[in-house]
All heavy atoms as an XYZ file, in Angstrom:
918
protein
N     -20.895     24.506    -17.837
C     -19.448     24.640    -17.674
C     -18.913     23.372    -17.035
O     -19.448     22.894    -16.052
C     -19.116     25.867    -16.838
O     -19.449     25.656    -15.493
N     -17.842     22.833    -17.592
C     -17.205     21.646    -17.039
C     -17.838     20.338    -17.469
O     -17.319     19.289    -17.168
N     -18.980     20.345    -18.160
C     -19.638     19.113    -18.560
C     -19.253     18.714    -19.970
O     -18.607     19.458    -20.694
N     -19.677     17.532    -20.374
C     -19.453     17.057    -21.734
C     -20.690     17.352    -22.569
O     -21.820     17.194    -22.109
C     -19.175     15.555    -21.740
C     -17.888     15.095    -21.073
C     -17.840     13.576    -21.030
C     -16.688     15.636    -21.802
N     -20.485     17.753    -23.789
C     -21.588     18.030    -24.691
C     -21.426     17.164    -25.929
O     -20.339     17.067    -26.493
C     -21.597     19.517    -25.112
O     -21.557     20.322    -23.943
C     -22.843     19.836    -25.899
N     -22.505     16.532    -26.351
C     -22.476     15.694    -27.552
C     -23.549     16.188    -28.502
O     -24.722     16.179    -28.176
C     -22.713     14.243    -27.194
N     -23.122     16.597    -29.670
C     -24.102     17.125    -30.618
C     -24.736     16.020    -31.444
O     -25.865     16.148    -31.869
C     -23.446     18.164    -31.528
O     -22.378     17.575    -32.238
N     -24.033     14.938    -31.677
C     -24.562     13.863    -32.516
C     -24.877     12.618    -31.702
O     -25.021     11.543    -32.246
C     -23.567     13.541    -33.617
N     -24.919     12.728    -30.382
C     -25.250     11.581    -29.542
C     -24.054     10.734    -29.154
O     -24.207      9.703    -28.540
N     -22.841     11.132    -29.521
C     -21.648     10.391    -29.131
C     -20.641     11.358    -28.518
O     -20.650     12.556    -28.802
C     -20.978      9.682    -30.324
O     -20.595     10.661    -31.281
C     -21.927      8.674    -30.939
N     -19.805     10.839    -27.679
C     -18.754     11.629    -27.046
C     -17.444     10.909    -27.281
O     -17.337      9.709    -27.030
C     -19.002     11.790    -25.526
C     -17.868     12.538    -24.866
C     -20.328     12.493    -25.280
N     -16.444     11.606    -27.755
C     -15.127     11.028    -28.007
C     -14.311     11.124    -26.714
O     -13.934     12.200    -26.289
C     -14.425     11.781    -29.134
C     -13.051     11.202    -29.454
O     -12.682     10.154    -28.851
O     -12.361     11.788    -30.295
N     -14.055      9.993    -26.082
C     -13.275      9.944    -24.846
C     -11.873      9.394    -25.079
O     -11.188      9.022    -24.134
C     -14.000      9.093    -23.796
C     -15.356      9.607    -23.328
C     -15.985      8.627    -22.361
C     -15.229     10.980    -22.696
N     -11.418      9.335    -26.314
C     -10.128      8.727    -26.624
C      -8.957      9.473    -25.986
O      -7.912      8.892    -25.722
C      -9.925      8.628    -28.136
O      -9.934      9.925    -28.716
N      -9.107     10.753    -25.698
C      -8.022     11.525    -25.097
C      -8.156     11.622    -23.581
O      -7.309     12.217    -22.916
C      -7.983     12.927    -25.695
N      -9.180     11.010    -23.011
C      -9.415     11.089    -21.569
C      -8.622      9.997    -20.867
O      -8.588      8.849    -21.304
C     -10.920     10.943    -21.255
C     -11.155     10.919    -19.753
C     -11.698     12.063    -21.904
N      -7.966     10.352    -19.778
C      -7.222      9.400    -18.967
C      -7.987      9.198    -17.666
O      -8.272     10.160    -16.949
C      -5.790      9.913    -18.673
C      -5.067      8.956    -17.747
C      -5.028     10.118    -19.963
N      -8.342      7.961    -17.381
C      -9.040      7.639    -16.151
C      -8.034      7.092    -15.142
O      -7.176      6.288    -15.481
C     -10.124      6.585    -16.403
C     -11.259      7.088    -17.235
C     -11.285      6.855    -18.597
C     -12.286      7.798    -16.658
C     -12.328      7.323    -19.380
C     -13.339      8.273    -17.420
C     -13.359      8.037    -18.786
N      -8.147      7.536    -13.903
C      -7.287      7.054    -12.831
C      -8.144      6.262    -11.856
O      -9.152      6.769    -11.366
C      -6.616      8.226    -12.087
O      -5.849      8.972    -13.025
C      -5.733      7.731    -10.967
N      -7.756      5.031    -11.589
C      -8.476      4.180    -10.658
C      -7.632      4.006     -9.397
O      -6.557      3.405     -9.447
C      -8.776      2.819    -11.289
C      -9.466      1.802    -10.385
C     -10.833      2.320     -9.928
C      -9.611      0.486    -11.109
N      -8.096      4.577     -8.299
C      -7.407      4.406     -7.021
C      -8.121      3.308     -6.243
O      -9.344      3.271     -6.192
C      -7.406      5.702     -6.235
C      -6.542      6.750     -6.897
C      -6.121      7.797     -5.919
C      -5.301      8.825     -6.652
N      -3.955      8.865     -6.247
N      -7.334      2.423     -5.660
C      -7.850      1.295     -4.902
C      -7.210      1.338     -3.519
O      -6.006      1.596     -3.392
C      -7.503     -0.039     -5.606
C      -7.993     -1.221     -4.803
C      -8.062     -0.067     -7.011
N      -8.003      1.065     -2.502
C      -7.494      1.046     -1.136
C      -7.577     -0.382     -0.627
O      -8.667     -0.936     -0.489
C      -8.294      2.010     -0.255
C      -8.155      3.428     -0.748
C      -9.016      3.944     -1.702
C      -7.111      4.225     -0.298
C      -8.862      5.230     -2.182
C      -6.955      5.522     -0.777
C      -7.832      6.013     -1.719
O      -7.672      7.290     -2.196
N      -6.414     -0.983     -0.416
C      -6.328     -2.357      0.060
C      -5.796     -2.351      1.485
O      -4.912     -1.557      1.817
C      -5.408     -3.167     -0.842
N      -6.326     -3.241      2.308
C      -5.910     -3.309      3.713
C      -5.432     -4.704      4.062
O      -5.828     -5.686      3.437
C      -7.086     -2.950      4.633
O      -7.516     -1.646      4.406
N      -4.589     -4.765      5.071
C      -4.222     -6.046      5.661
C      -4.056     -5.863      7.161
O      -3.766     -4.774      7.649
C      -2.939     -6.628      5.038
C      -1.676     -5.954      5.499
C      -1.008     -6.415      6.625
C      -1.160     -4.870      4.814
C       0.155     -5.795      7.054
C      -0.003     -4.246      5.230
C       0.661     -4.711      6.358
N      -4.285     -6.931      7.877
C      -4.092     -6.963      9.321
C      -3.331     -8.232      9.640
O      -3.556     -9.279      9.026
C      -5.452     -6.964     10.049
O      -6.143     -5.765      9.707
C      -5.282     -7.043     11.550
N      -2.426     -8.135     10.583
C      -1.650     -9.300     10.990
C      -1.539     -9.278     12.507
O      -1.296     -8.217     13.091
C      -0.256     -9.260     10.354
C       0.560    -10.508     10.579
C       0.407    -11.618      9.756
C       1.483    -10.583     11.618
C       1.154    -12.765      9.954
C       2.235    -11.726     11.820
C       2.066    -12.822     10.991
O       2.807    -13.946     11.188
N      -1.735    -10.429     13.129
C      -1.661    -10.518     14.580
C      -0.868    -11.757     14.984
O      -0.876    -12.766     14.279
C      -3.061    -10.582     15.178
N      -0.193    -11.656     16.105
C       0.534    -12.786     16.662
C      -0.010    -13.056     18.061
O      -0.624    -12.185     18.676
C       2.047    -12.498     16.776
O       2.246    -11.486     17.751
C       2.632    -12.065     15.452
N       0.218    -14.244     18.564
C      -0.219    -14.557     19.924
C       0.801    -14.084     20.951
O       0.488    -13.947     22.131
C      -0.475    -16.058     20.075
O       0.704    -16.772     19.750
N       2.021    -13.841     20.490
C       3.064    -13.280     21.362
C       3.634    -12.052     20.669
O       3.485    -11.876     19.467
C       4.202    -14.297     21.600
O       4.764    -14.653     20.332
C       3.682    -15.550     22.299
N       4.296    -11.219     21.407
C       4.831     -9.971     20.847
C       5.922    -10.257     19.816
O       6.591    -11.287     19.871
C       5.379     -9.099     21.964
N       6.082     -9.326     18.888
C       7.140     -9.415     17.885
C       8.497     -9.438     18.566
O       8.726     -8.726     19.541
C       7.112     -8.187     16.971
C       6.528     -8.414     15.625
C       7.192     -8.872     14.531
C       5.191     -8.170     15.211
N       6.343     -8.935     13.455
C       5.105     -8.504     13.848
C       4.050     -7.707     15.861
C       3.931     -8.381     13.126
C       2.888     -7.587     15.141
C       2.836     -7.927     13.797
N       9.414    -10.252     18.041
C      10.782    -10.255     18.546
C      11.784     -9.990     17.431
O      12.945     -9.744     17.694
C      11.128    -11.610     19.208
O      10.917    -12.652     18.247
C      10.274    -11.842     20.440
N      11.337    -10.057     16.199
C      12.215     -9.858     15.038
C      11.374     -9.269     13.911
O      10.353     -8.657     14.158
C      12.842    -11.189     14.623
N      11.807     -9.492     12.677
C      11.054     -9.023     11.512
C      10.264    -10.176     10.912
O      10.791    -11.275     10.738
C      12.013     -8.431     10.459
O      12.659     -7.296     11.029
C      11.271     -7.998      9.211
N       9.004     -9.923     10.609
C       8.123    -10.906      9.976
C       7.870    -10.464      8.545
O       7.517     -9.310      8.307
C       6.780    -10.992     10.729
O       7.031    -11.370     12.082
C       5.842    -11.988     10.076
N       8.053    -11.371      7.588
C       7.755    -11.088      6.185
C       6.377    -11.641      5.872
O       6.117    -12.825      6.071
C       8.803    -11.719      5.255
O      10.081    -11.163      5.572
C       8.479    -11.451      3.799
N       5.499    -10.768      5.371
C       4.132    -11.158      5.045
C       3.940    -11.009      3.534
O       4.083     -9.907      3.000
C       3.122    -10.261      5.784
C       3.379    -10.294      7.289
C       1.689    -10.671      5.454
C       2.687     -9.185      8.053
N       3.645    -12.100      2.823
C       3.356    -11.971      1.389
C       1.986    -11.326      1.205
O       1.035    -11.678      1.895
C       3.382    -13.404      0.874
C       3.294    -14.280      2.070
C       3.640    -13.476      3.279
N       1.901    -10.366      0.292
C       0.661     -9.631      0.053
C       0.009     -9.999     -1.278
O      -0.848     -9.283     -1.762
C       0.931     -8.116      0.087
C       1.424     -7.580      1.422
C       1.733     -6.101      1.297
C       0.390     -7.828      2.515
N       0.418    -11.086     -1.864
C      -0.170    -11.500     -3.127
C       0.590    -10.936     -4.311
O       1.602    -10.261     -4.177
N       0.060    -11.198     -5.473
C       0.697    -10.824     -6.732
C      -0.063     -9.645     -7.340
O      -1.289     -9.601     -7.292
C       0.677    -12.031     -7.702
C       1.247    -11.663     -9.047
C       1.433    -13.200     -7.091
N       0.670     -8.696     -7.909
C       0.033     -7.585     -8.612
C      -0.654     -8.141     -9.857
O      -0.010     -8.790    -10.679
C       1.062     -6.531     -8.991
N      -1.928     -7.927     -9.983
C      -2.663     -8.430    -11.140
C      -2.376     -7.576    -12.369
O      -2.221     -8.082    -13.478
C      -4.163     -8.457    -10.856
C      -4.894     -9.420    -11.745
C      -4.999    -10.752    -11.404
C      -5.448     -8.996    -12.938
C      -5.648    -11.646    -12.223
C      -6.096     -9.886    -13.769
C      -6.200    -11.207    -13.408
O      -6.838    -12.093    -14.225
N      -2.309     -6.269    -12.172
C      -1.991     -5.303    -13.219
C      -0.789     -4.489    -12.760
O      -0.374     -4.584    -11.605
C      -3.161     -4.336    -13.454
C      -4.374     -5.041    -13.982
O      -4.322     -5.693    -15.009
N      -5.485     -4.919    -13.273
N      -0.255     -3.669    -13.645
C       0.763     -2.713    -13.230
C       0.102     -1.720    -12.285
O      -1.003     -1.255    -12.545
C       1.345     -1.982    -14.451
O       1.916     -2.967    -15.323
C       2.409     -0.990    -14.043
N       0.752     -1.426    -11.164
C       0.167     -0.523    -10.184
C       1.236      0.317     -9.503
O       2.386     -0.090     -9.411
C      -0.642     -1.287     -9.139
C       0.130     -2.364     -8.412
C      -0.738     -3.258     -7.550
O      -1.847     -3.641     -7.974
O      -0.301     -3.573     -6.434
N       0.824      1.482     -9.055
C       1.697      2.396     -8.324
C       1.117      2.589     -6.936
O      -0.071      2.893     -6.791
C       1.794      3.760     -9.040
O       2.305      3.538    -10.360
C       2.712      4.709     -8.296
N       1.935      2.411     -5.923
C       1.511      2.626     -4.541
C       1.925      4.038     -4.156
O       3.096      4.397     -4.252
C       2.149      1.611     -3.621
C       1.632      0.210     -3.806
C       1.081     -0.326     -4.929
C       1.631     -0.823     -2.836
N       0.736     -1.629     -4.721
C       1.055     -1.973     -3.444
C       2.060     -0.909     -1.530
C       0.896     -3.169     -2.772
C       1.903     -2.107     -0.853
C       1.318     -3.232     -1.473
N       0.970      4.841     -3.699
C       1.279      6.242     -3.402
C       1.274      6.580     -1.922
O       1.792      7.621     -1.533
C       0.315      7.163     -4.144
O      -1.013      6.828     -3.828
N       0.710      5.734     -1.089
C       0.706      6.034      0.334
C       0.254      4.859      1.166
O      -0.360      3.921      0.656
N       0.571      4.915      2.457
C       0.151      3.879      3.398
C      -0.150      4.514      4.744
O       0.492      5.491      5.137
C       1.238      2.816      3.553
N      -1.133      3.936      5.434
C      -1.487      4.340      6.792
C      -1.533      3.071      7.632
O      -2.206      2.107      7.257
C      -2.843      5.037      6.829
C      -2.859      6.350      6.077
C      -4.211      7.034      6.197
C      -4.181      8.339      5.433
N      -4.843      9.411      6.117
N      -0.804      3.068      8.749
C      -0.716      1.869      9.588
C      -0.831      2.240     11.062
O      -0.537      3.368     11.453
C       0.619      1.161      9.376
S       0.941      0.595      7.702
N      -1.219      1.234     11.873
C      -1.207      1.406     13.323
C      -0.991      0.062     14.001
O      -1.209     -0.992     13.408
C      -2.495      2.081     13.821
C      -3.731      1.227     13.701
C      -4.147      0.426     14.759
C      -4.478      1.226     12.540
C      -5.290     -0.351     14.648
C      -5.619      0.460     12.412
C      -6.029     -0.334     13.477
N      -0.551      0.122     15.263
C      -0.330     -1.063     16.084
C      -1.236     -0.987     17.311
O      -1.863      0.032     17.573
C       1.124     -1.149     16.588
O       1.371     -0.038     17.446
C       2.115     -1.163     15.447
N      -1.265     -2.087     18.077
C      -2.050     -2.094     19.305
C      -1.284     -1.485     20.482
O      -1.870     -0.952     21.410
C      -2.516     -3.512     19.647
C      -1.373     -4.494     19.810
O      -0.295     -4.285     19.215
O      -1.553     -5.498     20.527
N       0.050     -1.558     20.427
C       0.905     -1.000     21.476
C       2.317     -0.880     20.911
O       2.707     -1.646     20.033
C       0.897     -1.883     22.758
C       1.601     -1.188     23.914
C       1.487     -3.247     22.487
C       1.450     -1.887     25.248
N       3.065      0.078     21.367
C       4.446      0.215     20.908
C       4.547      0.643     19.465
O       3.641      1.274     18.925
N       5.660      0.276     18.827
C       5.892      0.641     17.430
C       6.448     -0.537     16.645
O       7.060     -1.441     17.213
C       6.889      1.818     17.304
O       8.147      1.410     17.836
C       6.383      3.060     18.016
N       6.227     -0.488     15.350
C       6.783     -1.463     14.404
C       7.175     -0.737     13.130
O       6.445      0.145     12.669
C       5.744     -2.538     14.049
C       5.433     -3.594     15.101
C       4.155     -4.335     14.746
C       6.594     -4.562     15.226
N       8.308     -1.113     12.553
C       8.683     -0.596     11.239
C       7.961     -1.401     10.166
O       7.818     -2.618     10.285
C      10.193     -0.691     11.022
C      10.952      0.342     11.823
O      10.409      1.363     12.229
N      12.223      0.084     12.061
N       7.531     -0.707      9.113
C       6.798     -1.329      8.011
C       7.526     -0.992      6.717
O       7.783      0.178      6.437
C       5.340     -0.810      7.949
C       4.591     -1.456      6.791
C       4.631     -1.059      9.272
N       7.850     -2.025      5.922
C       8.582     -1.829      4.678
C       7.955     -2.684      3.578
O       8.005     -3.916      3.633
C      10.048     -2.217      4.875
O      10.768     -2.123      3.675
N       7.351     -2.043      2.574
C       6.753     -2.725      1.431
C       7.809     -2.904      0.342
O       8.619     -2.009      0.111
C       5.588     -1.911      0.864
C       4.471     -1.711      1.835
C       4.327     -0.510      2.510
C       3.550     -2.718      2.073
C       3.293     -0.313      3.412
C       2.511     -2.531      2.975
C       2.390     -1.319      3.645
N       7.768     -4.048     -0.368
C       8.770     -4.287     -1.419
C       8.353     -5.430     -2.326
O       7.360     -6.110     -2.080
C      10.145     -4.540     -0.805
C      10.271     -5.797      0.026
C      10.998     -6.884     -0.426
C       9.675     -5.888      1.282
C      11.137     -8.031      0.336
C       9.805     -7.027      2.053
C      10.530     -8.095      1.574
O      10.648     -9.223      2.335
N       9.135     -5.633     -3.381
C       8.862     -6.670     -4.375
C       9.778     -7.883     -4.221
O       9.847     -8.715     -5.107
C       8.991     -6.097     -5.791
C      10.397     -5.598     -6.108
O      11.314     -5.759     -5.273
O      10.574     -5.027     -7.199
N      10.468     -7.977     -3.139
C      11.447     -9.042     -2.929
C      12.854     -8.495     -3.015
O      13.802     -9.095     -2.511
N      13.024     -7.334     -3.637
C      14.333     -6.701     -3.801
C      14.282     -5.214     -3.487
O      15.002     -4.735     -2.631
C      14.834     -6.882     -5.256
O      14.811     -8.266     -5.590
C      16.244     -6.347     -5.404
N      13.438     -4.484     -4.209
C      13.398     -3.020     -4.110
C      12.385     -2.571     -3.070
O      11.210     -2.916     -3.156
C      13.026     -2.423     -5.474
C      14.000     -2.859     -6.532
O      15.188     -2.649     -6.415
N      13.488     -3.497     -7.575
N      12.838     -1.767     -2.104
C      11.981     -1.342     -0.998
C      11.466      0.079     -1.188
O      12.161      0.946     -1.688
C      12.740     -1.420      0.322
C      13.041     -2.846      0.708
C      13.664     -2.950      2.095
N      13.978     -4.323      2.365
C      13.125     -5.194      2.903
N      11.913     -4.791      3.251
N      13.467     -6.432      3.114
N      10.227      0.272     -0.707
C       9.628      1.603     -0.693
C      10.074      2.329      0.573
O      10.833      1.790      1.375
C       8.103      1.492     -0.723
C       7.570      0.869     -1.992
S       5.782      0.827     -1.978
C       5.499     -0.504     -3.132
N       9.564      3.529      0.770
C       9.868      4.322      1.958
C       9.430      3.576      3.216
O       8.397      2.923      3.223
C       9.128      5.655      1.905
C       9.235      6.298      0.562
O       8.610      5.846     -0.388
N      10.020      7.333      0.457
N      10.191      3.715      4.288
C       9.914      3.061      5.560
C       8.855      3.831      6.331
O       8.854      5.067      6.341
C      11.206      2.986      6.385
C      11.101      2.302      7.736
C      10.921      0.802      7.556
C      12.353      2.585      8.548
N       7.951      3.103      6.981
C       6.921      3.688      7.835
C       7.097      3.146      9.232
O       7.312      1.949      9.414
C       5.531      3.320      7.303
C       4.338      3.613      8.209
C       4.133      5.112      8.368
C       3.085      2.961      7.665
N       7.026      4.004     10.223
C       7.048      3.579     11.619
C       5.620      3.634     12.136
O       5.042      4.709     12.254
C       7.978      4.471     12.445
C       8.121      3.961     13.847
O       7.459      4.434     14.747
N       8.972      2.966     14.022
N       5.035      2.466     12.412
C       3.650      2.382     12.878
C       3.622      2.363     14.401
O       4.443      1.717     15.043
C       2.997      1.117     12.335
N       2.658      3.095     14.963
C       2.460      3.115     16.411
C       0.958      3.078     16.683
O       0.164      2.833     15.772
C       3.096      4.361     17.017
O       2.381      5.519     16.638
N       0.558      3.366     17.908
C      -0.866      3.373     18.236
C      -1.575      4.565     17.595
O      -2.790      4.557     17.451
C      -1.087      3.397     19.752
O      -0.407      4.530     20.299
C      -0.542      2.122     20.394
N      -0.823      5.582     17.205
C      -1.361      6.700     16.424
C      -1.172      6.344     14.954
O      -0.097      5.895     14.564
C      -0.599      7.999     16.739
O      -0.705      8.266     18.137
C      -1.139      9.160     15.944
N      -2.189      6.534     14.145
C      -2.090      6.177     12.726
C      -0.939      6.941     12.091
O      -0.892      8.174     12.143
C      -3.408      6.472     11.979
C      -3.243      6.223     10.490
C      -4.536      5.626     12.546
N       0.001      6.200     11.540
C       1.136      6.785     10.835
C       0.871      6.797      9.345
O       0.314      5.846      8.800
N       1.234      7.877      8.691
C       1.018      8.013      7.253
C       2.354      8.257      6.573
O       3.156      9.040      7.059
C       0.081      9.206      6.959
O      -1.140      8.997      7.662
C      -0.198      9.323      5.476
N       2.573      7.595      5.452
C       3.783      7.825      4.673
C       3.409      7.917      3.199
O       2.549      7.173      2.724
C       4.847      6.721      4.899
C       4.391      5.377      4.384
C       6.179      7.096      4.278
N       4.006      8.870      2.510
C       3.889      8.943      1.057
C       4.924      8.003      0.474
O       6.098      8.040      0.866
C       4.150     10.368      0.563
O       3.138     11.229      1.011
N       4.503      7.163     -0.446
C       5.404      6.196     -1.071
C       5.821      6.730     -2.433
O       4.977      6.975     -3.286
C       4.706      4.843     -1.198
C       4.226      4.239      0.125
C       3.363      3.021     -0.120
C       5.415      3.908      1.020
N       7.127      6.929     -2.621
C       7.605      7.477     -3.887
C       8.902      6.829     -4.344
O       9.356      7.086     -5.438
C       7.774      9.006     -3.799
C       8.547      9.468     -2.603
C       9.928      9.499     -2.623
C       7.891      9.873     -1.456
C      10.646      9.916     -1.511
C       8.596     10.295     -0.338
C       9.991     10.319     -0.369
N       9.502      5.979     -3.546
C      10.719      5.268     -3.915
C      10.375      3.812     -4.201
O       9.753      3.158     -3.367
C      11.758      5.344     -2.769
O      12.045      6.710     -2.498
C      13.029      4.600     -3.130
N      10.734      3.303     -5.380
C      10.475      1.904     -5.743
C       9.019      1.525     -5.510
O       8.728      0.450     -4.998
C      11.403      0.959     -4.962
C      12.853      1.198     -5.256
O      13.242      1.383     -6.398
N      13.672      1.223     -4.223
N       8.081      2.385     -5.887
C       6.676      2.200     -5.524
C       5.791      1.668     -6.659
O       4.578      1.772     -6.596
C       6.095      3.513     -5.003
C       6.065      4.594     -6.062
O       6.856      4.591     -6.994
N       5.138      5.524     -5.905
N       6.391      1.075     -7.686
C       5.618      0.527     -8.798
C       5.828     -0.978     -8.889
O       6.954     -1.457     -8.785
C       6.032      1.192    -10.128
O       5.819      2.588    -10.018
C       5.228      0.657    -11.287
N       4.723     -1.703     -9.059
C       4.777     -3.144     -9.299
C       4.320     -3.402    -10.732
O       3.366     -2.782    -11.203
C       3.846     -3.901     -8.347
C       4.273     -3.865     -6.911
C       3.688     -2.980     -6.027
C       5.258     -4.716     -6.442
C       4.062     -2.939     -4.697
C       5.649     -4.692     -5.110
C       5.052     -3.800     -4.238
N       4.991     -4.321    -11.405
C       4.545     -4.732    -12.729
C       3.533     -5.863    -12.573
O       3.443     -6.491    -11.508
C       5.736     -5.210    -13.589
O       6.392     -6.289    -12.909
C       6.735     -4.088    -13.822
N       2.779     -6.128    -13.628
C       1.809     -7.220    -13.596
C       2.521     -8.527    -13.258
O       3.614     -8.802    -13.755
C       1.098     -7.334    -14.935
N       1.937     -9.295    -12.369
C       2.434    -10.595    -11.905
C       3.645    -10.493    -10.978
O       4.264    -11.515    -10.672
C       2.749    -11.528    -13.073
O       1.569    -11.764    -13.824
N       4.001     -9.308    -10.533
C       5.122     -9.171     -9.598
C       4.649     -9.483     -8.174
O       3.558     -9.096     -7.767
C       5.689     -7.750     -9.667
C       6.993     -7.597     -8.934
C       7.668     -6.262     -9.217
O       6.988     -5.292     -9.601
O       8.887     -6.209     -9.049
N       5.489    -10.175     -7.419
C       5.189    -10.506     -6.029
C       5.266     -9.242     -5.174
O       6.086     -8.363     -5.429
C       6.176    -11.533     -5.493
C       6.119    -12.855     -6.216
C       7.226    -13.753     -5.724
C       7.310    -15.020     -6.539
N       8.458    -15.839     -6.133
N       4.400     -9.174     -4.131
C       4.398     -8.044     -3.210
C       4.548     -8.571     -1.785
O       3.911     -9.563     -1.427
C       3.093     -7.250     -3.336
C       2.880     -6.700     -4.734
C       1.534     -6.054     -4.870
N       0.489     -7.045     -4.628
C      -0.806     -6.810     -4.747
N      -1.240     -5.620     -5.057
N      -1.687     -7.758     -4.525
N       5.403     -7.895     -1.005
C       5.657     -8.287      0.381
C       5.652     -7.062      1.280
O       5.829     -5.942      0.819
C       7.048     -8.920      0.517
C       7.275    -10.168     -0.289
C       7.868    -10.097     -1.551
C       6.926    -11.413      0.204
C       8.099    -11.244     -2.295
C       7.155    -12.568     -0.532
C       7.746    -12.470     -1.777
O       7.969    -13.601     -2.504
N       5.510     -7.325      2.572
C       5.743     -6.299      3.576
C       6.547     -6.944      4.709
O       6.264     -8.074      5.113
C       4.430     -5.671      4.105
C       3.522     -6.697      4.764
C       4.717     -4.518      5.057
N       7.591     -6.254      5.146
C       8.337     -6.653      6.334
C       7.846     -5.803      7.491
O       7.750     -4.574      7.375
C       9.843     -6.427      6.159
C      10.514     -7.537      5.372
O       9.847     -8.546      5.066
O      11.712     -7.394      5.060
N       7.545     -6.458      8.604
C       7.092     -5.769      9.804
C       8.005     -6.201     10.932
O       8.166     -7.397     11.178
C       5.627     -6.124     10.133
C       5.173     -5.417     11.389
C       4.726     -5.791      8.960
N       8.632     -5.237     11.594
C       9.550     -5.629     12.665
C      10.163     -4.457     13.390
O       9.619     -3.356     13.391
N      11.327     -4.709     14.008
C      12.026     -3.763     14.871
C      11.058     -3.239     15.934
O      10.801     -2.038     16.031
C      12.640     -2.598     14.053
O      13.243     -3.119     12.881
C      13.693     -1.862     14.879
N      10.487     -4.145     16.730
C       9.459     -3.730     17.684
C      10.016     -2.937     18.863
O      11.127     -3.172     19.321
C       8.883     -5.055     18.168
C       9.991     -6.039     17.978
C      10.758     -5.570     16.781
N       9.211     -1.993     19.315
C       9.459     -1.304     20.578
C       8.303     -1.689     21.495
O       7.156     -1.699     21.068
C       9.517      0.199     20.378
N       8.584     -2.009     22.713
C       7.659     -2.602     23.689
C       7.135     -3.918     23.133
O       7.911     -4.680     22.569
C       6.535     -1.624     24.128
O       5.694     -1.339     23.030
C       7.088     -0.358     24.725
N       5.846     -4.209     23.240
C       5.356     -5.550     22.899
C       4.126     -5.546     21.997
O       3.073     -6.060     22.362
C       5.038     -6.308     24.189
O       6.163     -6.394     25.013
N       4.218     -5.011     20.781
C       3.052     -5.049     19.901
C       2.719     -6.472     19.468
O       3.615     -7.308     19.327
C       3.474     -4.202     18.702
C       4.967     -4.264     18.707
C       5.374     -4.399     20.137
N       1.437     -6.749     19.287
C       1.001     -8.052     18.776
C       0.146     -7.926     17.521
O      -0.198     -8.931     16.918
C       0.195     -8.833     19.836
O      -0.945     -8.065     20.195
C       1.050     -9.140     21.059
N      -0.222     -6.693     17.159
C      -1.089     -6.483     15.986
C      -0.589     -5.315     15.156
O      -0.065     -4.344     15.681
C      -2.520     -6.180     16.421
C      -3.201     -7.277     17.189
C      -4.590     -6.822     17.625
C      -5.284     -7.882     18.433
N      -4.860     -7.931     19.817
N      -0.805     -5.429     13.848
C      -0.535     -4.332     12.904
C      -1.676     -4.321     11.886
O      -2.172     -5.383     11.503
C       0.836     -4.484     12.196
C       1.113     -3.320     11.246
C       0.926     -5.770     11.407
C       1.881     -2.217     11.837
N      -2.077     -3.138     11.489
C      -3.091     -3.002     10.451
C      -2.691     -1.842      9.553
O      -2.294     -0.781     10.038
C      -4.467     -2.752     11.066
O      -5.449     -2.722     10.058
N      -2.769     -2.052      8.237
C      -2.371     -1.032      7.265
C      -3.377     -0.954      6.127
O      -3.961     -1.964      5.742
C      -1.004     -1.355      6.657
S       0.379     -1.326      7.794
N      -3.518      0.243      5.587
C      -4.272      0.474      4.359
C      -3.344      1.172      3.384
O      -2.655      2.128      3.752
C      -5.521      1.341      4.616
O      -6.352      0.659      5.559
C      -6.297      1.573      3.326
N      -3.317      0.675      2.150
C      -2.422      1.199      1.121
C      -3.256      1.799     -0.003
O      -4.246      1.209     -0.435
C      -1.520      0.075      0.556
C      -0.643      0.588     -0.574
C      -0.683     -0.538      1.661
N      -2.832      2.980     -0.485
C      -3.468      3.591     -1.639
C      -2.687      3.178     -2.884
O      -1.490      3.407     -2.958
C      -3.468      5.116     -1.517
C      -4.121      5.787     -2.713
C      -4.127      7.293     -2.604
O      -3.025      7.881     -2.694
O      -5.203      7.865     -2.408
N      -3.396      2.568     -3.835
C      -2.777      2.099     -5.070
C      -3.499      2.708     -6.254
O      -4.707      2.893     -6.231
C      -2.869      0.582     -5.187
C      -2.261     -0.164     -4.041
C      -2.431     -1.666     -4.178
N      -3.831     -2.031     -4.216
C      -4.303     -3.130     -4.809
N      -3.492     -3.956     -5.428
N      -5.583     -3.397     -4.800
N      -2.754      2.984     -7.316
C      -3.335      3.412     -8.582
C      -3.088      2.310     -9.593
O      -1.953      1.858     -9.756
C      -2.680      4.721     -9.066
O      -2.863      5.723     -8.066
C      -3.312      5.179    -10.364
N      -4.160      1.840    -10.225
C      -4.043      0.805    -11.239
C      -3.688      1.477    -12.554
O      -4.387      2.374    -13.011
C      -5.360      0.004    -11.364
C      -5.808     -0.524     -9.993
C      -5.211     -1.109    -12.394
C      -4.807     -1.409     -9.298
N      -2.585      1.035    -13.177
C      -2.052      1.701    -14.356
C      -2.453      1.053    -15.669
O      -2.177      1.594    -16.723
C      -0.519      1.780    -14.271
C      -0.072      2.544    -13.048
O      -0.735      3.466    -12.594
N       1.058      2.141    -12.489
N      -3.047     -0.117    -15.661
C      -3.430     -0.788    -16.922
C      -4.863     -0.465    -17.259
O      -5.712     -0.372    -16.452
C      -3.259     -2.297    -16.810
C      -1.792     -2.696    -16.911
O      -0.973     -1.855    -17.265
O      -1.512     -3.866    -16.626
């Protein structure tokens, strides 16, 4: 039950859809506490991809985290010393070769580090 059976030694997978989830992380640190918003380029999307969630944390205080393509922003995440999780569902798709950025800012107290992991689905 639930397995594939091949009577002639071949299996037709033409109707099967495979989903590839990738978890990418970034960390950013400053020698002094944040005072404004920092834009961090995250590279270029190699394939079409959908971002479905993010988990972030700081070393102290809080920072707002906003992922975007230079124009369209995803849902805002407030990162603190407790891992914050956000489901991304607004403007959460990048096309192949599209630039990816994250804005980190609006600090409370004096954070100097941020670390995030993003769940992405590769669509190509």
